[in-house]
Each structure stands twice: as C-alpha cells, then as structure tokens.
DRENLUM-37522 format. One line per field, with one value per residue (C-alpha): residue number from 1; chain; x, y, z. Coordinates in nm, 2 decimals. Each point is the difference from the previous one (the first is absolute). Last residue first. Layout:
REM residues N
i = [NUM	...]
ch = [A	...]
east = [X	...]
north = [Y	...]
up = [Z	...]
//
This chain:
REM residues 425
i = [425	424	423	422	421	420	419	418	417	416	415	414	413	412	411	410	409	408	407	406	405	404	403	402	401	400	399	398	397	396	395	394	393	392	391	390	389	388	387	386	385	384	383	382	381	380	379	378	377	376	375	374	373	372	371	370	369	368	367	366	365	364	363	362	361	360	359	358	357	356	355	354	353	352	351	350	349	348	347	346	345	344	343	342	341	340	339	338	337	336	335	334	333	332	331	330	329	328	327	326	325	324	323	322	321	320	319	318	317	316	315	314	313	312	311	310	309	308	307	306	305	304	303	302	301	300	299	298	297	296	295	294	293	292	291	290	289	288	287	286	285	284	283	282	281	280	279	278	277	276	275	274	273	272	271	270	269	268	267	266	265	264	263	262	261	260	259	258	257	256	255	254	253	252	251	250	249	248	247	246	245	244	243	242	241	240	239	238	237	236	235	234	233	232	231	230	229	228	227	226	225	224	223	222	221	220	219	218	217	216	215	214	213	212	211	210	209	208	207	206	205	204	203	202	201	200	199	198	197	196	195	194	193	192	191	190	189	188	187	186	185	184	183	182	181	180	179	178	177	176	175	174	173	172	171	170	169	168	167	166	165	164	163	162	161	160	159	158	157	156	155	154	153	152	151	150	149	148	147	146	145	144	143	142	141	140	139	138	137	136	135	134	133	132	131	130	129	128	127	126	125	124	123	122	121	120	119	118	117	116	115	114	113	112	111	110	109	108	107	106	105	104	103	102	101	100	99	98	97	96	95	94	93	92	91	90	89	88	87	86	85	84	83	82	81	80	79	78	77	76	75	74	73	72	71	70	69	68	67	66	65	64	63	62	61	60	59	58	57	56	55	54	53	52	51	50	49	48	47	46	45	44	43	42	41	40	39	38	37	36	35	34	33	32	31	30	29	28	27	26	25	24	23	22	21	20	19	18	17	16	15	14	13	12	11	10	9	8	7	6	5	4	3	2	1]
ch = [A	A	A	A	A	A	A	A	A	A	A	A	A	A	A	A	A	A	A	A	A	A	A	A	A	A	A	A	A	A	A	A	A	A	A	A	A	A	A	A	A	A	A	A	A	A	A	A	A	A	A	A	A	A	A	A	A	A	A	A	A	A	A	A	A	A	A	A	A	A	A	A	A	A	A	A	A	A	A	A	A	A	A	A	A	A	A	A	A	A	A	A	A	A	A	A	A	A	A	A	A	A	A	A	A	A	A	A	A	A	A	A	A	A	A	A	A	A	A	A	A	A	A	A	A	A	A	A	A	A	A	A	A	A	A	A	A	A	A	A	A	A	A	A	A	A	A	A	A	A	A	A	A	A	A	A	A	A	A	A	A	A	A	A	A	A	A	A	A	A	A	A	A	A	A	A	A	A	A	A	A	A	A	A	A	A	A	A	A	A	A	A	A	A	A	A	A	A	A	A	A	A	A	A	A	A	A	A	A	A	A	A	A	A	A	A	A	A	A	A	A	A	A	A	A	A	A	A	A	A	A	A	A	A	A	A	A	A	A	A	A	A	A	A	A	A	A	A	A	A	A	A	A	A	A	A	A	A	A	A	A	A	A	A	A	A	A	A	A	A	A	A	A	A	A	A	A	A	A	A	A	A	A	A	A	A	A	A	A	A	A	A	A	A	A	A	A	A	A	A	A	A	A	A	A	A	A	A	A	A	A	A	A	A	A	A	A	A	A	A	A	A	A	A	A	A	A	A	A	A	A	A	A	A	A	A	A	A	A	A	A	A	A	A	A	A	A	A	A	A	A	A	A	A	A	A	A	A	A	A	A	A	A	A	A	A	A	A	A	A	A	A	A	A	A	A	A	A	A	A	A	A	A	A	A	A	A	A	A	A	A	A	A	A	A	A	A	A	A	A	A	A	A	A	A	A	A	A	A	A	A	A	A	A	A	A	A	A	A	A	A	A	A	A	A]
east = [15.98	0.00	0.20	0.33	0.09	0.35	0.29	0.31	0.36	0.26	0.37	0.11	0.37	0.13	0.13	-0.36	-0.08	-0.10	-0.13	0.36	0.27	0.15	-0.23	-0.33	-0.13	-0.29	-0.38	-0.05	-0.22	0.24	-0.12	0.10	0.17	0.01	0.27	0.03	-0.34	-0.20	-0.39	-0.18	-0.01	-0.28	-0.34	0.16	-0.08	-0.37	-0.32	-0.01	0.35	0.03	-0.09	0.12	0.31	0.16	0.34	0.23	0.36	0.23	-0.21	0.22	-0.05	0.30	-0.12	-0.36	-0.15	-0.34	-0.30	-0.32	-0.26	-0.24	-0.30	0.00	-0.26	-0.28	-0.02	0.33	0.28	0.28	0.28	0.28	0.32	0.34	0.23	0.37	0.19	0.38	0.28	0.37	0.16	-0.20	-0.29	0.02	-0.18	-0.23	-0.27	-0.18	-0.36	-0.10	-0.30	-0.01	-0.24	-0.01	-0.30	0.04	0.35	0.06	0.36	0.16	0.37	0.26	0.32	0.33	0.05	-0.37	-0.14	-0.35	-0.35	-0.19	-0.36	-0.23	-0.13	0.13	0.38	-0.09	-0.18	0.11	0.36	0.18	0.34	0.14	0.36	0.26	0.19	0.33	0.24	0.30	-0.15	-0.26	-0.37	-0.26	-0.37	-0.33	-0.30	-0.34	-0.29	-0.31	-0.36	-0.30	-0.23	-0.12	0.29	0.25	-0.13	0.22	0.18	-0.10	-0.27	0.24	0.21	0.34	0.28	0.29	0.05	0.35	0.07	-0.29	-0.36	-0.23	-0.36	-0.25	-0.38	-0.12	-0.38	0.04	0.38	-0.04	-0.27	-0.38	-0.20	-0.29	0.05	0.05	0.24	0.17	0.08	0.03	-0.38	-0.09	0.19	-0.25	-0.36	-0.24	-0.02	-0.17	-0.03	0.07	0.24	0.07	0.03	-0.32	-0.21	0.12	-0.06	-0.36	-0.04	0.12	-0.23	-0.31	0.11	0.05	-0.36	-0.15	0.20	-0.12	-0.36	0.03	0.13	-0.11	0.01	0.34	0.15	0.25	0.17	0.36	0.21	0.32	-0.03	-0.36	-0.11	0.18	-0.02	-0.37	-0.05	-0.24	-0.03	-0.07	-0.05	-0.15	0.14	-0.20	0.26	0.30	-0.13	-0.01	0.18	0.20	0.13	0.37	0.09	0.35	-0.02	-0.34	-0.27	-0.23	0.04	-0.23	0.07	-0.15	0.23	-0.11	0.21	-0.09	0.01	0.20	-0.12	0.07	0.08	0.09	-0.03	0.37	0.11	-0.20	0.00	-0.16	0.08	-0.21	0.08	0.35	-0.02	-0.06	-0.07	0.30	0.02	0.37	0.11	0.35	0.06	-0.36	-0.02	0.32	-0.17	-0.05	-0.31	-0.02	-0.04	0.26	-0.16	0.04	0.28	0.01	0.29	0.24	0.32	-0.22	-0.29	-0.22	0.29	-0.12	0.19	0.31	-0.04	0.21	-0.24	-0.30	0.14	0.11	-0.34	-0.17	0.23	-0.07	-0.37	-0.06	0.12	-0.32	-0.08	-0.29	0.06	0.14	0.30	0.24	0.25	0.40	0.10	-0.22	0.19	0.00	0.19	0.37	0.01	-0.19	-0.08	-0.33	-0.10	-0.26	-0.19	-0.17	-0.38	-0.08	-0.06	-0.05	-0.19	-0.27	-0.18	0.29	0.05	0.29	0.25	-0.16	-0.30	-0.16	0.18	0.14	0.22	0.17	0.29	-0.22	-0.20	0.32	0.12	-0.31	0.04	0.30	0.36	0.19	0.32	0.20	0.24	0.33	0.17	-0.09	-0.34	-0.09	0.29	-0.06	-0.35	0.00	-0.13	-0.24	-0.18	-0.02	-0.15	-0.26	-0.10	0.04	-0.29	0.09	-0.21	0.28	0.08	-0.01	0.23	0.25	-0.01	0.24	0.02	-0.36	-0.23	-0.27	-0.34	0.07	0.36	-0.16	-0.13	0.23	0.00	-0.16	0.00	0.37	0.14	0.17	-0.02	0.29	0.00	0.33	0.02]
north = [14.26	-0.37	-0.07	-0.16	-0.36	-0.01	-0.27	0.08	-0.14	0.03	0.01	-0.16	-0.02	0.01	-0.31	-0.10	-0.37	-0.05	-0.34	-0.13	0.26	0.03	0.31	0.11	-0.34	0.03	0.00	0.31	-0.17	-0.29	-0.34	-0.16	0.22	0.38	0.12	0.28	-0.04	-0.26	-0.02	-0.32	-0.25	-0.26	0.15	0.31	0.36	-0.05	0.18	0.31	0.03	0.37	0.17	0.31	0.01	0.34	0.12	0.23	0.06	0.15	0.24	0.12	-0.07	-0.23	-0.20	0.01	-0.23	0.09	-0.20	0.06	-0.26	-0.20	-0.21	-0.36	0.02	0.28	0.37	0.09	0.16	-0.11	0.25	-0.22	0.15	-0.17	0.12	-0.03	0.13	0.02	-0.05	-0.03	-0.01	0.17	-0.17	0.06	0.25	-0.02	-0.19	-0.27	-0.08	-0.35	-0.14	-0.36	-0.22	-0.35	0.01	0.36	0.01	0.34	0.07	0.28	0.12	0.18	0.02	-0.14	-0.28	-0.07	0.07	-0.15	0.03	-0.30	-0.09	-0.29	-0.24	-0.24	0.06	-0.06	0.14	0.26	0.16	0.22	0.17	-0.23	0.06	0.24	0.28	0.10	0.00	0.23	0.12	-0.26	0.07	0.02	-0.05	0.14	-0.13	0.14	-0.15	0.21	-0.01	0.05	-0.28	-0.28	-0.25	0.12	-0.29	0.02	-0.33	-0.32	-0.06	0.00	-0.28	0.13	-0.20	0.21	0.22	-0.03	0.37	0.22	0.08	0.26	0.00	0.30	0.03	-0.28	-0.08	-0.37	-0.09	-0.32	-0.12	-0.05	-0.14	0.22	-0.14	0.36	0.11	-0.33	0.04	-0.34	-0.06	0.23	-0.29	-0.26	0.10	-0.27	0.07	-0.26	0.15	-0.25	-0.26	-0.01	-0.37	-0.07	0.25	-0.14	-0.37	0.09	0.15	-0.28	-0.21	0.18	-0.02	-0.39	-0.01	0.18	-0.22	-0.32	0.14	0.09	-0.34	-0.06	0.37	0.05	-0.31	0.18	-0.26	0.09	0.00	-0.16	-0.30	-0.07	-0.31	0.05	0.36	0.03	0.36	0.30	0.36	0.32	0.31	0.23	0.14	0.32	0.24	-0.22	0.04	-0.24	-0.02	0.34	0.16	0.09	-0.35	-0.13	-0.11	-0.15	0.17	-0.05	-0.40	-0.22	-0.33	-0.30	-0.33	-0.34	-0.29	0.03	0.39	0.23	0.37	0.27	0.36	0.27	0.32	0.12	-0.36	-0.24	-0.38	-0.21	-0.34	-0.30	-0.37	-0.02	-0.35	-0.21	-0.37	-0.22	-0.17	0.07	-0.11	0.04	0.36	0.10	0.04	0.20	0.30	0.19	0.22	0.36	0.30	0.10	0.16	0.37	0.04	0.14	0.26	-0.04	-0.05	-0.27	-0.17	-0.28	-0.17	-0.33	-0.29	-0.16	-0.36	0.03	-0.15	0.15	0.35	-0.01	-0.12	0.28	0.25	-0.13	-0.02	0.37	-0.07	-0.17	-0.38	-0.19	-0.36	-0.12	-0.18	-0.14	-0.27	0.01	-0.16	-0.13	-0.04	0.36	0.10	-0.06	0.08	0.32	0.15	0.20	0.12	0.24	0.09	0.34	0.11	0.36	0.22	-0.27	-0.19	0.26	0.21	0.21	0.14	0.23	-0.25	-0.16	-0.15	-0.27	-0.31	-0.27	0.21	0.24	0.06	0.08	0.27	0.17	-0.02	0.19	0.23	0.15	-0.06	0.23	0.17	0.26	0.07	0.16	-0.28	-0.27	-0.17	0.20	0.22	-0.08	0.04	0.35	0.20	-0.28	0.07	0.35	-0.05	-0.26	0.28	-0.01	0.09	0.21	-0.12	0.09	-0.38	-0.08	0.25	-0.16	-0.30	0.17	-0.20	-0.09	-0.28	0.05	-0.07	0.07	-0.07	-0.10	-0.32	-0.17	-0.39	-0.17	0.13	-0.05	-0.33	-0.31	-0.11	-0.18	-0.13	-0.17	-0.20]
up = [16.80	0.12	0.31	-0.05	0.06	0.13	-0.03	0.17	-0.06	0.25	0.04	-0.31	-0.03	-0.35	-0.21	-0.09	-0.07	-0.37	0.10	0.02	-0.05	-0.36	-0.06	-0.11	-0.09	-0.25	-0.05	0.21	0.23	0.05	-0.02	0.36	0.24	-0.02	0.23	0.27	0.14	-0.15	-0.06	-0.10	-0.29	-0.04	-0.08	-0.15	-0.03	0.07	-0.04	-0.22	-0.16	-0.14	-0.30	-0.20	0.24	-0.07	0.08	0.23	0.08	0.25	0.20	0.29	0.36	0.02	-0.30	-0.12	-0.27	-0.12	-0.11	-0.17	0.03	-0.22	0.09	0.09	0.25	0.00	-0.04	0.14	-0.20	0.24	0.09	0.08	0.16	0.01	0.25	0.06	0.28	0.00	0.25	-0.09	-0.34	-0.29	-0.18	-0.37	-0.20	-0.29	0.22	-0.17	-0.05	-0.17	-0.14	-0.08	-0.18	0.15	0.21	0.07	0.13	0.17	0.01	0.23	-0.04	0.22	-0.22	0.13	-0.22	0.02	0.34	0.09	0.05	-0.14	-0.11	-0.09	-0.27	-0.22	0.07	0.35	0.32	0.25	-0.01	0.26	-0.02	-0.29	-0.12	-0.06	0.19	-0.13	0.29	0.05	0.35	0.10	-0.09	0.26	-0.06	0.12	-0.19	-0.08	-0.18	-0.05	-0.04	-0.20	-0.02	-0.23	0.08	0.31	0.23	0.30	0.06	0.16	-0.27	-0.28	0.17	0.13	-0.20	0.16	0.31	0.09	-0.05	0.14	-0.05	0.14	-0.07	-0.02	-0.07	0.22	0.03	-0.09	-0.05	0.22	-0.24	0.05	-0.30	-0.10	-0.36	-0.14	0.26	-0.01	-0.39	-0.14	0.05	-0.30	-0.21	0.10	0.13	0.07	0.37	0.23	0.35	0.15	-0.03	0.37	0.04	0.21	-0.20	-0.34	0.13	0.10	-0.34	-0.19	0.19	-0.09	-0.36	0.04	0.14	-0.29	-0.24	0.18	-0.02	-0.38	-0.10	-0.37	-0.09	0.14	-0.15	-0.24	-0.18	-0.12	0.33	-0.15	0.22	-0.03	0.19	0.34	-0.07	0.01	-0.10	0.10	-0.13	0.17	-0.23	0.27	0.33	-0.09	0.15	-0.10	-0.36	-0.32	-0.34	0.05	-0.31	-0.03	-0.09	0.04	0.36	-0.02	0.19	0.26	0.02	0.22	0.11	0.17	-0.01	0.11	0.12	0.37	0.01	-0.20	0.00	-0.26	-0.03	-0.26	0.20	-0.06	0.14	0.20	0.07	0.29	0.08	0.15	-0.01	0.11	0.15	-0.29	0.06	-0.03	-0.34	-0.09	0.33	0.09	-0.05	0.04	0.40	-0.02	-0.19	0.32	-0.02	-0.01	0.23	0.26	0.31	0.03	0.25	0.35	0.03	0.28	-0.22	-0.22	0.19	-0.16	-0.19	-0.18	0.14	-0.15	-0.09	-0.31	-0.25	0.19	0.00	-0.37	-0.10	0.21	-0.18	-0.35	0.03	-0.05	-0.36	-0.06	-0.03	-0.15	-0.01	-0.34	0.10	-0.28	0.03	-0.07	0.34	0.29	0.32	0.09	0.32	-0.05	-0.38	0.03	-0.34	-0.05	-0.35	-0.06	-0.31	0.01	0.00	0.09	-0.30	-0.27	0.25	-0.04	0.31	0.07	-0.33	0.07	-0.16	-0.31	-0.16	-0.20	0.14	-0.24	-0.03	0.19	-0.21	-0.28	0.20	0.09	-0.36	-0.11	0.28	-0.17	0.15	0.23	-0.06	0.23	-0.27	-0.03	0.20	-0.28	-0.05	-0.31	-0.13	-0.36	0.02	0.16	-0.28	-0.06	0.33	-0.06	-0.35	0.17	0.22	0.39	0.24	0.31	0.31	0.24	0.09	-0.36	-0.10	0.25	-0.22	-0.23	-0.34	0.08	-0.12	-0.29	0.16	0.36	0.15	0.32	-0.10	0.25	-0.01	0.31	0.36	0.04	-0.15	0.03	0.38	0.13	0.36	0.09	0.32]
//
C-alpha cells in the first residue's frame, strides 16, 4: 500500500510580502528590503541563498482557497490531495472519494489493512488510544456514509472545527499581517461554512445559523480540552524561544554544558542557549608534533546564521554569522604542538534581545583577539542545522570549506568543549 499526501498544511506564506533570500531572517523577525533581495538575484535558489517565495505566490498556489499554511480554519491551510494505491486491496481504480479524512486516519487505515491490532502497552507504558478513523470503508464504496465526522484544527490561535459537512472557524491573524483580526481572549470572529455546498469557503453563514455556530464553538472547546490544545497562544516567532514560550527543555536551569567529539547535529534546544546573554565557549585541544592544526572545533547553525570556533591554518579563530553578515576575530599567533586551551568570551550589552556584544578570544590564558558584534541573532540560529563538534555539517557557518577534509573536520584532537552562561554584571 502506498499513501501519497501531496502537501504540508497548504503553501507556506512565511516569506511575507517580498519573499526572502535568507529565510532565517524571517525566523528572527528581521525584514529584508527590495534592494537586498535584488543584490542576491543571481544567486537565488543556489547554495548561497535560503530562499522563500512571497505570500502572493503562496496564495496563488493555494487557489481556489483563500488562505495558506498557519490558517487552521481554511482549507488553504489544511486541505491536501491524497492518493492511495493498493492493487491487492482496492478493486476500484482511478476513482475519487470525498468522505472527510484527516492525517490521523493514516495509522488506523494501515492497522486495519494489515490486521495488526492497535498497541495498548509499549515497553510497559500504557499508550494513549490512537485517534482517527480507518479509510478502508471507503475504498470500494464511493457512497459509503462518512465516518470521520468531527475534527478540530488549531495553530497559533487560528482555529476551526469540521463537523458533519460544516466548518466553523476564527482567524486571529493572517501570517503576513502585523495587526490581529480577532483575539484569543474574546474568542471572537467566528465564521460558519457549509463545505458540502461551498468548496472554497466563500459564503459565511454565521448570521443565518447562529445556533449551529454556537454549538460548534462549544464543541471546539470540548475537543481542545480533550486533546491538550489549551492554553491557546497566538504568538509565533516568540515561541521559538523556550523561555519566552514557557516550554520546558532539557537545558532549563543549566548554565554549563560539556560536549565531546562525536556530538553532531544537536538540535538547538538540546544545547545551552548562548543567545541574548553573556557567556563563554572553552575548548581543550591537542595538536600533534609537526602538525598544523586546521578545522572546526565547534559550530552551531549555518551560513545563514550561527557561529563557529575553529583553527584556520594554525590560527585560532571565531566567526559570528549574523544572518549572512560575518564578524571574525582571529589570533595573530599559531597554536603550538601539544595541549592548548582556547576560550571565546562574550560580553552581552543587555537591554533586550538581539542586542550587541563585545567578544574576546583567549588562547592559553592570553588575550589573542577582540571584536564587536553590533547586533546578535535574537531567536534562532537555524531551524534545521544543529551543533557539531570537530566539524560543520551542512551549509558551513563560515561559508566555505576550511580544508580538504569533509565538513572541515579538524585534524587535531578535541578533548572537550564547554559552553557556559555567565552571570550578568
């Protein structure tokens, strides 16, 4: 059986009005100008851009629906075509089924098709019952009564409820707008549509059927309580920071973290958060006799935002990649053979997020170089590239390969790397 779902929540509008040459700027709330976009025009789509289309294209791709990804109450943000191919199990060929289904129906469908019972206990842990409705009932009966008759949707406070062919929804904010249309606190702005007669959700019937709408609003709240949707939170980029969102992480409360060779691809929330704070990165390395050290000690993020502590042709170096703009401090002296301690100190200005910082590179106890970061990345170094020890996988922070070894792998021995958050002065 092959189940092919053609899409992911509808087309993404997360390039705002103009699109992005570096989408990491969007993640950190930094706008791009037309001039900046045009400066990267010849590189668009290549390895030197992290491109995203503008919202106009997203709306066009989601036609005939009005909205896009993030708008949970519109088919433009939820509806995707699906093809199921199962020659040994489906007699009908090339036909369309219009019964409402949802992605949570995929697992129940596979379980029924294979005859595998739903697991109730795994490794001694009782399982939450699998939700969803098997789609097998519809495979050879286009007119079979719909079985998945109720489904809630919610993202960033935008929410909706499908029930028996009707859709109730309210939209707090469109992704590309700064002004909110409605509020979570007032639970206002609800609309009502008959999906069986109104494919593109064009005719709002809230005034004609107020009792139906009120009942569906109440049902949404019941579903929200049952599925741990509450509390509703209409923030977006702010929620990328666990401390702001109130989201627990394994790093909560920690001020130091030791890392060792072999650590790679560590998710941003799985390492110490070095943003918006003073701190230091310390590394103990050993250089073999007759060897010129070269390569990455530790790197976080990518060429579109992040930082790296490394040795370039023997010289200890630190580069801060501020959403594509590089600031580098480099020692004037090479590492000698034997053991060395390299430390990068960060003195954050304070006064909010994304502010500036002074940095100082210290090698074997002596100040080796210093520099100034006028601004820093406020929210996220990367959505998809992690932290690596002894290499920099993916798109390198320093925008180039340091040596002929894959991922700029260092040719010295890294004994330990320590991240540390320093108390504010």
